[in-house]
C-alpha positions as CSV (number, residue, x, y, z in Angstrom):
1,X,2.3,-27.8,-1.9
2,X,1.8,-25.5,1.0
3,X,-1.1,-23.2,1.0
4,X,-1.6,-19.5,2.0
5,X,-4.2,-19.0,4.7
6,X,-4.9,-15.4,3.9
7,X,-8.7,-14.7,3.6
8,X,-9.2,-11.0,4.5
9,X,-12.9,-11.4,4.8
10,X,-13.3,-8.1,6.5
11,X,-11.4,-6.0,4.1
12,X,-13.0,-2.6,3.2
13,X,-12.8,-0.6,0.1
14,X,-9.5,1.1,-0.5
15,X,-7.5,4.0,-2.0
16,X,-4.1,4.2,-3.4
17,X,-1.3,5.9,-1.4
18,X,0.3,8.9,-2.9
19,X,1.8,12.3,-1.9
20,X,0.4,15.5,-3.6
21,X,2.5,18.5,-3.4
22,X,1.2,22.2,-4.1
23,X,2.9,21.9,-7.5
24,X,1.4,18.5,-8.2
25,X,-2.0,20.0,-7.3
26,X,-1.6,22.8,-9.6
27,X,-0.3,20.5,-12.4
28,X,-3.5,18.4,-11.8
29,X,-5.8,21.4,-11.9
30,X,-4.3,22.5,-15.1
31,X,-4.3,19.0,-16.7
32,X,-8.1,19.1,-16.0
33,X,-8.4,21.9,-18.4
34,X,-6.2,20.6,-21.1
35,X,-3.5,23.0,-20.3
36,X,-0.7,20.5,-19.3
37,X,0.3,17.5,-21.2
38,X,1.0,14.1,-19.5
39,X,4.7,14.2,-18.1
40,X,7.1,12.2,-20.2
41,X,8.1,10.3,-17.3
42,X,4.7,8.5,-17.2
43,X,3.8,7.8,-20.6
44,X,3.6,4.4,-22.2
45,X,6.6,2.7,-23.4
46,X,5.1,0.8,-26.2
47,X,6.0,1.0,-29.8
48,X,3.1,3.3,-30.9
49,X,-0.6,2.8,-31.8
50,X,-1.3,-0.9,-32.5
51,X,2.0,-2.2,-31.1
52,X,3.1,-5.5,-32.6
53,X,0.4,-7.8,-31.3
54,X,2.8,-9.8,-29.1
55,X,4.5,-7.1,-26.9
56,X,2.5,-6.0,-23.7
57,X,3.7,-2.7,-22.0
58,X,3.4,-2.7,-18.4
59,X,3.5,0.6,-16.3
60,X,5.4,-0.2,-13.1
61,X,5.8,1.7,-9.9
62,X,8.2,-0.7,-8.4
63,X,11.3,1.4,-8.7
64,X,13.2,0.1,-5.8
65,X,15.8,-2.5,-6.6
66,X,14.3,-5.6,-5.0
67,X,10.7,-5.5,-6.3
68,X,12.1,-4.3,-9.6
69,X,14.3,-7.2,-10.1
70,X,11.7,-9.7,-8.9
71,X,9.1,-8.3,-11.4
72,X,11.8,-8.6,-14.1
73,X,12.2,-12.2,-13.1
74,X,8.4,-12.8,-13.2
75,X,8.0,-11.2,-16.7
76,X,10.9,-13.2,-17.9
77,X,9.2,-16.5,-16.7
78,X,6.1,-15.4,-18.6
79,X,7.9,-14.8,-21.8
80,X,9.8,-18.2,-21.5
81,X,6.4,-20.1,-21.2
82,X,4.6,-18.3,-23.9
83,X,4.1,-20.5,-26.9
84,X,3.2,-17.3,-29.1
85,X,6.5,-15.7,-28.3
86,X,4.8,-12.8,-26.2
87,X,7.0,-10.2,-24.7
88,X,6.6,-7.8,-21.8
89,X,8.1,-4.2,-22.0
90,X,8.2,-2.5,-18.6
91,X,7.9,1.3,-18.1
92,X,9.3,1.6,-14.5
93,X,8.7,5.1,-12.9
94,X,9.6,6.3,-9.3
95,X,7.0,5.1,-7.0
96,X,5.7,8.4,-5.8
97,X,5.8,10.1,-9.2
98,X,3.7,7.3,-10.6
99,X,1.1,7.8,-7.8
100,X,1.2,11.5,-8.0
101,X,0.5,11.4,-11.8
102,X,-1.6,8.3,-12.1
103,X,-5.0,10.1,-13.0
104,X,-3.5,12.0,-15.9
105,X,-1.5,8.9,-16.9
106,X,-4.7,6.7,-17.3
107,X,-6.4,9.7,-19.2
108,X,-3.4,10.2,-21.6
109,X,-1.6,7.4,-23.4
110,X,-1.0,4.7,-20.7
111,X,0.5,1.3,-20.8
112,X,-1.6,-1.7,-21.6
113,X,-1.4,-3.0,-18.1
114,X,-0.2,-1.2,-15.0
115,X,0.4,-1.9,-11.4
116,X,-2.0,-0.5,-8.8
117,X,-4.1,-1.2,-5.7
118,X,-7.2,-3.0,-4.7
119,X,-10.4,-1.6,-3.4
120,X,-11.7,1.9,-3.4
121,X,-9.0,3.5,-5.7
122,X,-9.5,0.7,-8.3
123,X,-13.2,1.3,-8.1
124,X,-12.7,5.2,-8.5
125,X,-11.0,4.7,-11.9
126,X,-13.4,2.0,-12.9
127,X,-16.3,4.4,-12.3
128,X,-14.4,7.0,-14.5
129,X,-14.3,4.4,-17.3
130,X,-10.5,4.1,-17.2
131,X,-10.3,0.4,-16.8
132,X,-11.0,-2.6,-18.8
133,X,-13.6,-5.0,-17.4
134,X,-11.9,-8.5,-16.8
135,X,-14.8,-10.3,-15.3
136,X,-14.6,-13.0,-17.8
137,X,-10.9,-13.7,-16.9
138,X,-12.0,-13.9,-13.3
139,X,-14.4,-16.8,-14.1
140,X,-11.2,-18.8,-15.0
141,X,-9.2,-17.6,-11.9
142,X,-8.4,-20.3,-9.3
143,X,-6.9,-19.9,-5.7
144,X,-8.5,-16.5,-4.9
145,X,-10.8,-16.0,-1.9
146,X,-14.2,-14.3,-2.2
147,X,-12.7,-11.5,-0.2
148,X,-10.0,-11.0,-2.8
149,X,-12.7,-11.0,-5.4
150,X,-14.7,-8.3,-3.6
151,X,-11.5,-6.2,-3.4
152,X,-11.1,-6.6,-7.2
153,X,-14.6,-5.6,-8.0
154,X,-16.0,-2.2,-8.9
155,X,-19.2,-0.6,-7.7
156,X,-20.9,-1.9,-10.9
157,X,-20.2,-5.6,-9.8
158,X,-17.5,-6.2,-12.4
159,X,-13.9,-7.1,-11.8
160,X,-11.0,-5.0,-12.8
161,X,-8.1,-6.1,-10.8
162,X,-5.7,-9.1,-10.8
163,X,-4.4,-9.3,-7.3
164,X,-0.8,-10.3,-6.8
165,X,0.4,-10.0,-3.3
166,X,-0.3,-8.3,0.0
167,X,1.8,-7.3,3.0
168,X,1.0,-6.4,6.6
169,X,2.0,-3.2,8.5
170,X,3.4,-3.8,12.0
171,X,6.1,-2.6,14.4
172,X,9.5,-3.7,12.9
173,X,12.8,-4.1,14.7
174,X,16.2,-6.0,14.5
175,X,16.2,-9.0,16.4
176,X,19.7,-8.8,17.3
177,X,19.1,-5.3,18.9
178,X,16.3,-6.7,21.0
179,X,18.6,-9.6,22.0
180,X,21.5,-7.4,22.9
181,X,19.6,-5.1,25.2
182,X,17.1,-7.7,26.6
183,X,14.1,-6.0,25.0
184,X,10.7,-7.9,24.8
185,X,7.9,-7.2,22.4
186,X,5.3,-5.2,24.2
187,X,1.6,-6.1,24.1
188,X,0.2,-2.8,25.4
189,X,0.6,0.9,24.8
190,X,2.1,1.3,28.3
191,X,4.6,-1.5,27.5
192,X,5.4,0.2,24.3
193,X,6.1,3.5,25.9
194,X,8.1,1.9,28.6
195,X,10.3,0.1,25.9
196,X,10.7,3.4,24.1
197,X,12.1,5.0,27.4
198,X,14.4,2.0,27.8
199,X,15.7,2.6,24.3
200,X,16.3,6.3,24.8
201,X,18.4,5.4,27.9
202,X,20.4,2.9,25.6
203,X,21.2,5.9,23.2
204,X,18.7,4.6,20.6
205,X,16.2,6.7,18.9
206,X,13.2,4.7,19.9
207,X,10.8,5.0,16.8
208,X,12.0,5.6,13.2
209,X,9.6,8.1,11.8
210,X,9.0,9.6,8.4
211,X,6.4,11.4,6.3
212,X,8.0,13.2,3.5
213,X,6.2,10.9,1.1
214,X,2.9,12.0,2.7
215,X,1.6,8.5,3.3
216,X,3.9,6.6,5.8
217,X,2.5,8.3,9.1
218,X,-0.9,7.3,7.9
219,X,-0.2,3.8,9.1
220,X,0.4,5.0,12.6
221,X,-2.8,6.8,12.7
222,X,-4.8,3.9,11.4
223,X,-3.4,1.6,14.1
224,X,-3.9,4.3,16.9
225,X,-7.6,4.7,15.6
226,X,-8.4,1.1,15.4
227,X,-6.7,0.1,18.6
228,X,-8.5,3.1,20.5
229,X,-11.9,3.0,18.8
230,X,-12.2,-0.3,17.1
231,X,-12.3,-1.2,13.4
232,X,-16.0,-0.4,12.8
233,X,-15.6,3.3,13.9
234,X,-12.3,3.6,11.9
235,X,-14.1,2.2,8.8
236,X,-17.0,4.7,9.2
237,X,-14.5,7.4,9.9
238,X,-12.8,6.6,6.5
239,X,-16.2,6.6,4.7
240,X,-17.0,10.1,5.9
241,X,-19.9,8.8,8.2
242,X,-18.2,10.0,11.5
243,X,-17.2,13.6,12.5
244,X,-13.5,14.2,13.0
245,X,-14.4,16.6,15.8
246,X,-15.6,13.5,17.7
247,X,-13.9,13.2,21.1
248,X,-12.8,9.7,20.0
249,X,-10.7,11.2,17.2
250,X,-9.4,13.9,19.4
251,X,-8.2,11.1,21.7
252,X,-6.3,9.4,18.9
253,X,-4.2,12.6,18.3
254,X,-3.7,13.0,22.0
255,X,-2.3,9.7,22.2
256,X,-0.2,10.1,19.1
257,X,1.1,13.5,20.7
258,X,2.3,11.4,23.7
259,X,4.3,9.3,21.3
260,X,6.0,11.9,19.2
261,X,8.8,12.6,21.8
262,X,10.1,9.1,21.1
263,X,10.0,9.5,17.3
264,X,12.8,10.7,15.1
265,X,12.5,14.4,14.8
266,X,12.0,16.1,11.3
267,X,9.8,13.4,10.1
268,X,8.3,15.5,7.2
269,X,11.8,15.7,5.7
270,X,12.5,11.9,5.9
271,X,11.5,9.4,3.2
272,X,10.5,5.9,4.3
273,X,13.7,4.5,2.7
274,X,15.8,6.7,5.1
275,X,13.7,5.6,8.2
276,X,14.2,2.0,7.2
277,X,17.9,2.6,6.7
278,X,18.1,4.0,10.2
279,X,16.8,0.8,11.5
280,X,19.2,-1.2,9.4
281,X,22.1,1.0,10.9
282,X,20.9,0.4,14.3
283,X,20.3,4.1,14.9
284,X,16.6,3.4,15.7
285,X,14.8,0.7,17.8
286,X,11.3,0.3,16.0
287,X,9.5,1.5,13.0
288,X,5.8,1.3,12.1
289,X,6.1,0.2,8.4
290,X,4.9,-2.4,5.9
291,X,6.7,-5.6,5.5
292,X,8.5,-4.6,2.2
293,X,9.7,-1.3,3.6
294,X,12.6,-2.6,5.8
295,X,13.0,-5.7,3.7
296,X,13.9,-3.5,0.6
297,X,16.5,-1.6,2.6
298,X,18.4,-4.3,4.4
299,X,21.2,-6.1,2.7
300,X,20.2,-9.7,1.8
301,X,22.5,-11.3,4.4
302,X,20.9,-9.2,7.1
303,X,17.2,-9.8,6.3
304,X,16.8,-12.8,8.7
305,X,17.5,-10.2,11.5
306,X,14.3,-8.4,10.8
307,X,11.4,-9.0,13.0
308,X,8.1,-7.5,14.1
309,X,5.4,-7.5,16.6
310,X,1.7,-6.3,16.2
311,X,0.9,-2.6,17.0
312,X,0.2,-2.7,20.7
313,X,-3.2,-2.7,22.3
314,X,-4.7,0.6,23.5
315,X,-8.3,-0.4,24.5
316,X,-8.8,-3.8,25.9
317,X,-12.1,-4.2,24.2
318,X,-10.5,-3.9,20.9
319,X,-7.0,-5.6,21.5
320,X,-5.1,-6.3,18.6
321,X,-7.8,-7.5,16.5
322,X,-7.3,-5.3,13.4
323,X,-4.4,-5.4,11.0
324,X,-3.4,-3.4,7.9
325,X,-2.7,-5.6,5.0
326,X,-2.8,-3.7,1.5
327,X,-3.3,-5.7,-1.6
328,X,-1.5,-4.9,-4.9
329,X,-2.2,-6.1,-8.5
330,X,-2.4,-5.4,-12.1
331,X,-5.0,-3.7,-14.3
332,X,-5.6,-3.0,-18.0
333,X,-5.8,0.6,-19.1
334,X,-9.0,1.4,-21.1
335,X,-7.2,4.2,-23.0
336,X,-4.1,2.2,-24.2
337,X,-4.0,2.6,-28.0
338,X,-2.6,-0.7,-28.3
339,X,-5.6,-2.5,-26.8
340,X,-7.9,-1.2,-29.4
341,X,-6.3,-4.0,-31.6
342,X,-7.4,-7.6,-30.9
343,X,-4.1,-9.2,-31.0
344,X,-2.8,-6.6,-28.5
345,X,-5.7,-7.2,-26.3
346,X,-5.4,-10.9,-26.4
347,X,-1.7,-10.6,-25.4
348,X,-2.5,-8.3,-22.4
349,X,-5.2,-10.6,-21.1
350,X,-3.0,-13.6,-21.5
351,X,-0.4,-11.9,-19.3
352,X,-2.9,-11.1,-16.7
353,X,-4.3,-14.7,-16.7
354,X,-0.6,-15.9,-16.2
355,X,-0.1,-13.4,-13.3
356,X,-3.2,-14.8,-11.6
357,X,-1.5,-18.2,-11.1
358,X,0.5,-19.6,-8.1
359,X,3.5,-20.2,-10.3
360,X,3.6,-16.4,-11.2
361,X,3.6,-15.6,-7.5
362,X,6.2,-18.2,-6.8
363,X,8.6,-16.6,-9.2
364,X,8.1,-13.2,-7.9
365,X,8.3,-14.0,-4.2
366,X,11.5,-16.1,-4.9
367,X,13.2,-12.6,-5.6
368,X,11.1,-10.4,-3.2
369,X,10.5,-12.3,0.0
370,X,9.0,-9.1,1.5
371,X,5.4,-9.8,0.5
372,X,2.8,-12.6,0.8
373,X,1.1,-14.4,-2.0
374,X,-2.6,-13.9,-2.4
375,X,-3.2,-17.3,-4.3
376,X,-3.8,-20.3,-2.3
377,X,-2.1,-22.1,-5.3
378,X,1.2,-20.5,-4.4
379,X,3.9,-22.6,-2.9
380,X,4.6,-21.3,0.6
381,X,7.0,-24.1,1.5
382,X,10.0,-21.8,0.9
383,X,8.6,-18.8,2.9
384,X,11.1,-17.2,5.2
385,X,10.3,-17.2,9.0
386,X,9.1,-13.5,8.7
387,X,6.8,-14.2,5.9
388,X,5.3,-17.3,7.8
389,X,4.9,-14.8,10.8
390,X,3.1,-12.3,8.5
391,X,0.6,-14.9,7.2
392,X,-0.1,-15.8,10.8
393,X,-0.7,-12.1,11.9
394,X,-3.1,-11.5,9.0
395,X,-4.9,-14.8,9.1
396,X,-5.4,-14.4,12.8
397,X,-7.0,-10.9,12.5
398,X,-10.7,-10.4,12.9
399,X,-10.6,-7.3,10.8
400,X,-8.2,-6.2,7.9
401,X,-7.9,-2.8,6.8
402,X,-6.1,-1.5,3.6
403,X,-4.7,1.8,4.6
404,X,-5.9,5.3,5.2
405,X,-5.3,6.5,1.7
406,X,-6.8,3.3,0.2
407,X,-9.8,3.2,2.6
408,X,-11.3,6.7,1.8
409,X,-11.8,8.9,-1.1
410,X,-8.7,9.9,-2.9
411,X,-9.3,13.6,-2.8
412,X,-9.9,13.5,0.9
413,X,-6.7,11.4,1.6
414,X,-4.5,13.7,-0.8
415,X,-5.7,17.2,-0.2
416,X,-7.0,16.9,3.4
417,X,-5.2,14.2,5.3
418,X,-1.7,14.5,4.0
419,X,-1.3,18.0,4.9
420,X,-3.2,17.6,8.2
421,X,-1.0,14.8,9.4
422,X,2.1,16.7,8.2
423,X,1.0,19.9,10.1
424,X,0.3,17.7,13.1
425,X,3.6,16.3,13.2
426,X,5.2,19.8,12.9
427,X,3.0,21.3,15.6
428,X,0.9,18.7,17.6
429,X,-0.3,21.2,20.2
430,X,-3.5,22.4,18.6
431,X,-5.4,19.1,18.1
432,X,-8.8,21.1,18.5
433,X,-7.9,23.4,15.6
434,X,-6.5,20.4,13.6
435,X,-9.8,18.2,13.9
436,X,-12.0,21.2,13.1
437,X,-10.1,21.9,9.8
438,X,-10.3,18.3,8.8
439,X,-14.1,18.1,9.7
440,X,-14.8,21.2,7.6
441,X,-13.5,19.7,4.6
442,X,-14.8,16.4,5.2
443,X,-18.4,18.0,5.1
444,X,-17.6,19.5,1.8
445,X,-16.0,16.4,0.2
446,X,-18.5,14.0,1.5
447,X,-21.6,16.1,0.7
448,X,-24.2,14.1,-1.4
449,X,-23.7,16.1,-4.5
450,X,-19.9,16.2,-4.3
């Protein structure tokens, strides 16, 4: 059996990606005072308090067709192998809606198990007492690296997450488009810009660009910062330990401003699905996205045409040594009414233990070849060329980040960075005003008593 080479030894803490609208913020504030009930969209789908002891309810944010079907296959495989006749009932909610409402969901009547992200945001909910400790399950898990265990561990040293897959961010394109026009993958920023100019002459919009969801453009910022200033500085910046008025941060936005003329205009009104579709339709030449994003929007018979290259080098001393590779997985909700009963708890834990196996990942990835298994017990022999290339990209990295909205405080990413980046995209001229505004809020949110 082939084995995954993913290690991720340098992965920092992380925070989940989500877009917070003004309405969403007001809803959240009201919910904090008990004035608003949990939205019906994001309530548990189980059969009431106590359940039946054999049915595990799962809250899912995988609303796109490809992962939704792949998860259905995985849960069906679990049910088939269950000697106790256990079942899985899935409550699928639109990805962004799930993320916007996750805090109130977990404090209301959540499902037994839910999909979420490794690192900081998992730690955030663990500290609030909203997750079940699964450290004893972890003692039986096999095939996970120590780095994966660290990303599944709360600040109290206990494990809360069962990791399931990861995926890298890179610059995606259609292989056939590059072949048609004779393009070659750039290694440096200057070559990247030169390629963008060629694409524009060839009547292509060089870079597909989107940020309606509030998080896609964060990937571009992360790469610009890590390539310009190095991974250590980027991690410190995300941790609130560096000032956003630092000239190194100003330089990142100045570099980004130079790229915007080559990007699709109107990014704040475009979803990531629409940006990926423009790549599929050969309207755009490149897109900075995660592996699942173009994969989910290309027809199955065209997915072999998807290719990527690492985000280009900016400062030679940092090269291309850092890669964004977020990790997703499953957690147990502390406030699930079903889990107060021993039989339901046993069933939920049994599901997590199965999901931690290589077999479970094999079933999922057979239907969604846009992610990479985290377990070294998974069979990678059937990996597509792009999956194999993704493994090489991540395993060859010196440093691995999760993503801006997974690597910092959730309130900083949602209430500060989302509007800041969207404001910059709309009007990139006033970088000084932009970083001063971010810095003022950083000092407040990262104050010792906050």
